[in-house]
N, C-alpha and C positions, 0 to 999 in steps of 0.2 A: 374524460380519461386524464391522470397525469402525465405529460407528453416526457417529466423529464424525470428519466430514471438513472437512477447510481448505485453499484456495486460496490461492496467496500467487504475485500476477503480479510478474517481475524477480527472481525467485527463484535463478538460478544464479549468484548472486556479491552481496559487499556485506551490505548492511541486508537482503533480501530471504533471502537464505540462512538467516540468523542465523535470520528472523524464522521460517523453516520445522523451523530446527532446534530452535526455543524452542517450538515447538507441538508436532515431534513429541516433543519429551519430557516435554509434558502430557499424552501420551494419544495426539495426532489422528492418523490417515492427512494425510500432508499433498500436495498436489499443487503440485508445485514448476513454474512456470507461464516460459516460457523462450523468446524469440522463437526463441531458437537452440537446435532439440534438443538437439544432440550439446552444447551447454553445459550444458543442463537436464540430461542425463543424466550428466553428469561429476558436477555439484554432488550429482541425486541418490544416485548412487553411494557419493561421499563420506561422505553423512547414514544411508545404508543400514546401511554398516559400521560406524560409530558405535552402530546398534541402534536407529533408530529407521523408521518406515513411512514413506517416504516415494515417489512416484513422479513420477515426470517429464512434464510435460505440454507440448506445442507452443502456444506462445499469442502472437501477435502483435498488442499491444490496440489497433495503427490499421489492423489487417485485419477486415472483416465476417464472413468468412469462418474466419479461423483460430477468430475467438472464437467463429461457430455451432457452429463442428467442437468445439470444447473443451469448450461447453456438452454439447453431445451426449454427449458421450462420460464424460462424471460424469453424466449422468443415468442412460444407459446401466449401467454400472458401479454406480451410489454409490445414485442415485435421491433423491439429498438433496445437500445443503451448510450447514456449521453455519456456516463462518467463511468470510469472503472479506476479504480483504488485497490492500488496491490500493495495491501498491508501483511498479509500473513505473513510472518516470518519467526525463526527461531534462533537461538545462541543455544546448541545442542549442550548437552550436558559432557562434560569432559572436553567442552571449548578449551584450546592450549599454544602454548609458544610452537613455534613452526617446531624445534628440537623434541617437541615430546606428546604434540596432539597425536592421537593413531588416527586411522587412514577410514576408519567408518564414522567416527567423527565426522572427518571434512565431507564424506558421502552427504552424511547426513544435514549438515546447511546448504549442502550446495542443491539436495533432492529439492528443500524446498523454498532456499531463498532464491533461486533461479531458477533450476525443471519445473518447478511448481509454478514460478512467477511466469516463465516464459508459457506454458503451458493454455495456464487461465487467458490468455491476454490473446493468444491463436485463436483459442476457444470461440471467444468474446468480439473479436476483431468483424467479422460479420454480423454480428449486431450492433456495433459501434458505428460502420457505416452505413449504417441504415440512419443513423441521426443525423440532421442537419450540421449541427457540430456537435464534436464530442473529443474530452480530454482521455488520458491516461496520466497516468502519477504513480510511480513507484518510489517506494518509501526507502532510503536511503537512509545516510549516516555519517559523521565525521569520521569515523572512523576509515570509511572506503578510500579516506583522501590520503593520497602518495603526497603531496605537499603536507598534511599534518603532521600524519604517521610519522613521516621521515624525515620533522621537521625536532631532536633529541633535547630542544625546551617548551615542545608540546605534552601537555597529559597525552594523547593519545599514541604518543609514541608505547608509554608504560604500561599499555591497554594489550597484552597477552590472549591474543580470542581471533587464530589463525582462521579459521572455520566459517564463524559471522563475520571479521574483516576481509576476505577474502572473497565470499559469497557477496558481500554486498558492493565491494569494487568489481564484479562481472555486472551488477546489478543497474552500473552507472554504463559500459556499455552497454548492455541491451536497448538502455535508456536512451542513447547517444543514436545506437544503431536505428534503432525504430522511428526515432524522429526522423533523420536521416529517409529512411523509408514510404513512411508518409505521408512526405513532406510535399504540402500541394493537395489534401487528399480535404481536410478542414477537421481534421482529427490533429490536438495538439498532444503531443508524449514529452511530459519532465522527472526529471527526482526530486524529491524534498527531502530536507535532513530536518525532521522534526525537535532537534534536540536531545540533552540525555532529559528524560522526563521521568516524571514518580510515576511508575508503572512495577508491576513485575518483573517484565524484563529489566527495565533499566535503576531497580531499587525506588524506594520507596523515598529515599532519603535525598533522590537526586532535582535540582537543582530547577529544574519548570515545570509546569504541571500540564495535565493530558492535554485540556483546552489549550495551550498556550502552543501544544508540539501539534494537535491538530489544525488549527488554524491553517499552518502554512502551504500544510496539501490541501486542503478545502479554496483555499485563496488561489490555486493551481487548476485546480478540478472544476473553480465556475469562471476562470479569466476567459472573456470574452462569450460565455455562455450564453447572456442576455443580450448584450451588446458588442461593442471594440473592444479587439484586443489591447495589448499593454504589459508593462512592466509589472512584476511582483515586488512589493516593496515590505517584506519583513524581516525581525528578528535573525530567525533562522530560514532561510530557502534554498536558494537556486548553489550548487556545490562546489566548492574549489576542486577544479576537477586535477 
């Protein structure tokens, strides 16, 4: 049985599916998490046809029962987890500027992008601890950068999506705090900025491909798994906090 096991949330399309593809190419058995199992199975079937070892896994990050069931299945079938990529995220409908955004829109953003991410991570940590070396990669964005959003000359300052921006800024803090908590355990924790990619979320006229965006997360996910650790050099990567 392959001992290199990876879980990617939100893996039925876009950057998540491409991360699953690239991890499969790197020799991982990939569990493609998807809240809609049928869509997850369709994505997994496509990747299996390309020669990769991918299985669909029903996983709705905002549903505690779904998260617990996914962790239980991974434990029962594999006994460990080497890589967790927290990719699932939303820009909620109605996301807007501070003066206009509705409270329920903010709650939706944080429920999925922050609370769901933390819940999945907590559920998977016992499995990550069973791996000799493990990696957690949280997908973030330049829209979570105080430096860039605060720069009036930056395009980031013109994008008025408080729910998404603020929730991803919270993801950055989760990343730093978890990295501190797990320091010295063999589990490395990073955030990755895939850049503006041509997906449903990024818009199909975006300048970067899903393949380019996924490569950043995959570099961090596989860093030092089969050899010494080191720095990642990528077109986009660690965020300017």
